[in-house]
N, C-alpha and C positions, 0 to 999 in steps of 0.2 A: 865545376869541375870534377871529375871522378875519376877515381883509382891512378894506378900508378902512372898510365900515359898523360893524364893531368899534371900531374906533378914535375914530369919530365919536361912538359912544356913551359910549365911556371921556372923552374930551374933554368933553363937554356935560356927563354928571355931575360928573366932577372940579371943571369952573367952578361947579356948582351948590353941590358942597360946602364949596369954599374958599368962597364968598361965604356961606353961611349959619353954616359953623363959625368965619369970620371967621379964616382961616388959609390962606395963598397955597401953601404947600408941603406938597401930601397926594399922596402916594404911591397906585396904585392897590391896592395890597395893604394897607395901612394900617385898621385897623378903627375903624368910626362911632363906637362907645362908647370905645374907648381914646383916641380925638382929644376926648372931652368931651363928645360927642353924647348927647342925651337925647330923650325923648319930642315935647316942644315943638319941638326944631330938627327932628325927624324928620317931624314933620305939616308943617312948612313946607318941607321937602325934597318931601314927597309931593306938595304943591301946586305946587311949580317943576316937577316930572316933568311934571304935569297941564296947565301953562300953557305951559311951555316947550318941551316934548318931545312931549306929544301921549300921553302914556302914565299910565294910572292904575295905580298899583301899590298893592296891597293893604298894610296897614300890616305884617300877619303876614311877607308877603315879603322887606319891608324888614328884618325883625329877622332872619329867616333868611338874607340876604344882605347881611353889614356891611360889605362892602369895595367900591370903586367897580369893581373887576374882578368880582366876582360879581356884584352888583347889575346891570351893564352886559351881562353875560354873559346873565343872566335876560331883561332887556328885550331883547337882540337875538333870543333863541329865540320870543318873543311873535309870533304873526301881525302 
């Protein structure tokens, strides 16, 4: 992830994860599933990405990128 844009993605994704996982101390490298994440929470996060960030991320990509850092990098790579 590069520059200010990448930091914005990480910060926004982290805020969504913290809210939906009800955990205030999540690092960018922690795994969604290791934090207790499951499909219902993932669906809420997916909706938040659309509503709050304007990104429609397919569920399979969310499984492929299960950390804040990895999903943020994926989002940053989108046009």
